[in-house]
C-alpha positions in Angstrom: 0.0 0.0 0.0 1.2 3.5 -0.9 -0.4 6.6 0.5 0.5 10.0 -0.9 -0.4 13.6 0.2 -0.6 16.1 -2.6 -0.7 19.9 -2.4 2.1 20.5 0.1 0.0 20.1 3.2 -2.4 22.5 4.8 -6.1 22.9 4.1 -5.7 22.7 0.4 -3.9 19.4 0.4 -5.4 16.1 -0.7 -4.4 12.4 -0.1 -4.5 9.4 -2.3 -4.0 5.7 -1.8 -2.6 3.2 -4.3 -2.5 -0.6 -3.5 -0.6 -3.2 -5.4 -1.0 -6.9 -4.9 0.2 -10.3 -6.2 -2.3 -13.0 -5.4 -1.1 -16.6 -5.0 -0.6 -18.3 -8.3 -1.5 -22.0 -7.6 -4.7 -22.6 -9.6 -5.6 -25.6 -7.4 -5.8 -23.5 -4.2 -8.8 -21.4 -5.2 -9.8 -20.9 -1.6 -6.4 -19.3 -0.8 -6.7 -16.9 -3.7 -10.2 -15.9 -2.8 -9.3 -15.5 0.9 -6.4 -13.2 -0.1 -8.6 -11.0 -2.2 -11.3 -10.9 0.4 -8.8 -9.9 3.1 -7.4 -7.1 0.8 -10.9 -5.7 0.2 -11.9 -5.8 3.9 -8.8 -3.8 4.6 -9.6 -1.3 1.9 -13.1 -1.1 3.2 -11.9 0.4 6.4 -10.0 3.1 4.5 -13.1 3.9 2.4 -15.3 4.2 5.4 -12.9 6.4 7.4 -11.7 8.7 4.6 -13.0 9.9 1.3 -9.7 9.7 -0.7 -8.9 8.7 -4.3 -7.9 5.0 -4.5 -6.4 2.7 -7.1 -6.1 -1.1 -6.6 -4.0 -3.0 -9.1 -1.8 -6.0 -9.6 -1.5 -9.6 -10.7 -4.6 -11.2 -9.2 -3.8 -14.6 -10.8 -7.6 -14.9 -11.3 -9.4 -14.9 -14.7 -12.7 -13.0 -15.3 -15.6 -14.9 -13.9 -13.5 -16.5 -11.1 -14.6 -16.0 -7.5 -11.9 -13.5 -6.7 -12.8 -11.4 -9.8 -16.5 -11.7 -9.0 -15.9 -10.5 -5.5 -13.9 -7.5 -6.8 -16.4 -6.3 -9.5 -19.7 -7.5 -8.0 -19.1 -7.0 -4.3 -20.0 -10.6 -3.5 -19.7 -14.3 -4.6 -22.7 -16.4 -5.5 -23.2 -19.3 -3.1 -23.2 -21.8 -6.0 -20.0 -20.5 -7.6 -17.8 -23.5 -8.6 -14.7 -22.1 -7.0 -16.3 -22.4 -3.6 -16.2 -26.2 -3.8 -12.5 -26.1 -3.0 -12.3 -25.1 0.7 -10.9 -27.9 2.8 -10.2 -25.7 5.8 -13.4 -23.6 5.6 -11.6 -20.3 5.2 -14.1 -18.9 2.7 -17.3 -20.3 4.2 -20.0 -19.4 4.7 -20.2 -17.7 1.3 -22.6 -15.0 2.8 -19.6 -13.4 4.4 -17.9 -12.8 1.1 -19.0 -9.2 0.5 -17.6 -5.7 0.8 -18.6 -2.1 0.4 -15.7 -0.9 -1.8 -17.1 0.4 -5.1 -14.1 -0.9 -7.1 -14.6 -0.6 -10.8 -12.4 -2.3 -13.4 -10.7 0.3 -15.6 -11.6 -1.5 -18.8 -15.1 -2.7 -17.9 -16.4 0.8 -16.8 -14.5 3.2 -19.1 -15.5 5.3 -22.0 -12.2 7.1 -21.9 -10.0 8.0 -24.8 -7.9 5.0 -25.9 -10.7 2.5 -25.2 -11.7 2.6 -28.9 -8.4 1.2 -30.0 -8.5 -1.4 -27.2 -12.1 -2.5 -27.9 -10.9 -5.0 -30.5 -8.6 -6.5 -27.9 -11.3 -6.7 -25.2 -13.5 -9.6 -24.4 -17.0 -8.3 -25.0 -18.6 -10.7 -22.5 -16.4 -9.6 -19.6 -15.2 -6.1 -20.9 -11.8 -7.1 -19.7 -8.7 -7.5 -21.9 -8.5 -10.6 -24.0 -5.2 -11.4 -22.2 -2.6 -9.9 -20.0 -0.4 -13.0 -19.7 1.0 -14.8 -22.7 3.4 -17.8 -22.8 3.9 -20.6 -25.2 1.3 -22.9 -23.4 -1.0 -20.5 -21.7 -2.8 -17.2 -22.5 -5.3 -15.5 -20.1 -6.3 -12.3 -18.3 -5.1 -12.0 -14.7 -3.9 -8.4 -14.3 -6.3 -5.6 -13.5 -6.5 -2.0 -12.2 -9.6 -1.1 -10.2 -10.5 2.5 -9.1 -13.0 4.1 -6.8 -15.3 6.0 -9.1 -16.6 8.5 -6.5 -13.2 10.1 -6.1 -11.5 9.3 -9.4 -12.4 9.7 -13.1 -10.7 7.7 -15.8 -8.9 9.8 -18.4 -7.1 7.3 -20.6 -6.0 3.7 -21.1 -2.7 2.3 -22.4 -3.4 0.5 -25.7 -3.4 -3.2 -25.3 -1.1 -5.5 -27.3 -2.4 -8.0 -29.7 -1.5 -11.7 -29.7 -0.3 -11.9 -33.2 2.5 -9.3 -32.7 3.6 -11.0 -29.5 3.8 -14.5 -31.0 6.2 -13.4 -33.7 8.9 -13.7 -31.1 7.6 -17.0 -29.8 5.6 -15.4 -26.8 6.5 -13.5 -23.7 9.0 -12.7 -22.5 10.7 -11.7 -25.7 13.6 -9.5 -26.9 11.1 -6.6 -27.2 9.0 -7.3 -24.1 10.8 -8.3 -20.9 7.9 -9.7 -18.9 5.5 -12.5 -19.4 2.7 -10.0 -18.5 1.7 -7.1 -20.7 1.5 -3.6 -19.2 -1.9 -2.4 -18.0 -1.8 1.3 -17.4 -4.4 4.1 -16.9 -4.5 7.8 -16.6 -6.8 9.2 -14.0 -7.9 12.5 -12.5 -8.9 13.3 -8.9 -12.4 14.5 -8.5 -12.9 17.6 -6.3 -14.6 16.7 -3.0 -16.7 18.9 -0.8 -16.4 17.1 2.5 -18.8 14.5 3.9 -21.3 12.6 1.8 -25.0 12.6 2.7 -27.2 10.6 0.3 -26.0 7.8 -1.9 -27.7 5.8 -4.7 -27.0 2.0 -4.4 -27.6 1.5 -8.1 -25.3 4.1 -9.7 -23.1 5.1 -6.7 -24.2 8.7 -7.2 -24.4 10.8 -4.1 -25.0 14.3 -2.7 -22.6 16.2 -0.5 -23.8 17.0 3.0 -22.9 20.7 2.5 -25.3 20.8 -0.5 -28.0 19.1 1.4 -27.8 21.6 4.3 -27.8 24.5 1.9 -30.9 23.2 0.1 -32.7 22.9 3.4 -31.9 26.5 4.2 -32.9 27.7 0.8 -29.3 28.8 -0.1 -27.5 28.6 -3.4 -25.5 25.5 -4.1 -22.2 26.5 -5.8 -23.8 29.3 -7.8 -27.2 27.6 -8.4 -30.2 29.1 -6.7 -32.4 26.6 -4.9 -36.1 27.1 -5.4 -38.5 25.4 -3.1 -42.1 24.9 -4.2 -45.2 23.4 -2.6 -48.2 21.9 -4.6 -51.5 22.0 -2.8 -54.1 19.5 -4.1 -57.8 19.2 -3.2 -58.3 15.5 -2.7 -62.0 15.8 -3.7 -61.1 17.1 -7.1 -58.5 14.4 -8.0 -61.0 12.3 -10.1 -62.4 15.4 -11.9 -59.1 17.0 -12.9 -57.8 18.9 -10.0 -56.7 22.5 -9.7 -53.4 23.2 -8.0 -52.1 26.2 -6.0 -48.4 26.7 -6.5 -46.4 28.5 -3.8 -42.8 29.4 -4.8 -40.4 30.6 -2.2 -37.4 32.3 -3.7 -34.5 33.0 -1.3 -33.7 36.7 -1.0 
């Protein structure tokens, strides 16, 4: 984990947090891989609850799209009938109901409409919206590397264009004289969103929210960052509802 304070300190400074991980590689120990990702997310959950700061989570998760660790990351939970849960001799990931978190971690490729995605679309699996591969050797090709971000505090600006399999295999596979790793680079450009303190209301479907400062200003009839808040009341006579009711509109404009 790497935490950074930007802005030189003081009231105008801002903090950010970047986490990098390397999950256990053994494909037979699916319970260990899932437990590692779950433990990581529960740690990040504490940070998210305690501080509203920009956060990036990336690394080699050694988990393909659709696996239990990937599902936990992108969906926030693992279905009880997921096949990966059948391997758990010590019971470290049971009961499945505990496998959930409150971190709104979005995959950079799955959620992005940023510049650069157009070029990468042909190299993206349309069923998962993840890269077709990030790991390529002579015998095995798959996607195991991801970058996730917290959308409430970061906006995605750009993506590094993905490599294609044909160009990689001209030198046998990875690593090669041109590319020194058996993994391809996954890189994003992001921008920190401006924050206005504590959050008040949050939508569970889209993760949209309202700042507490704005909510208080609306209650008091004040302007919200240059926009005048107009309160109105509609009075309806219940007896006239069936016959086409008349309304009395009362508008209170702040002075």
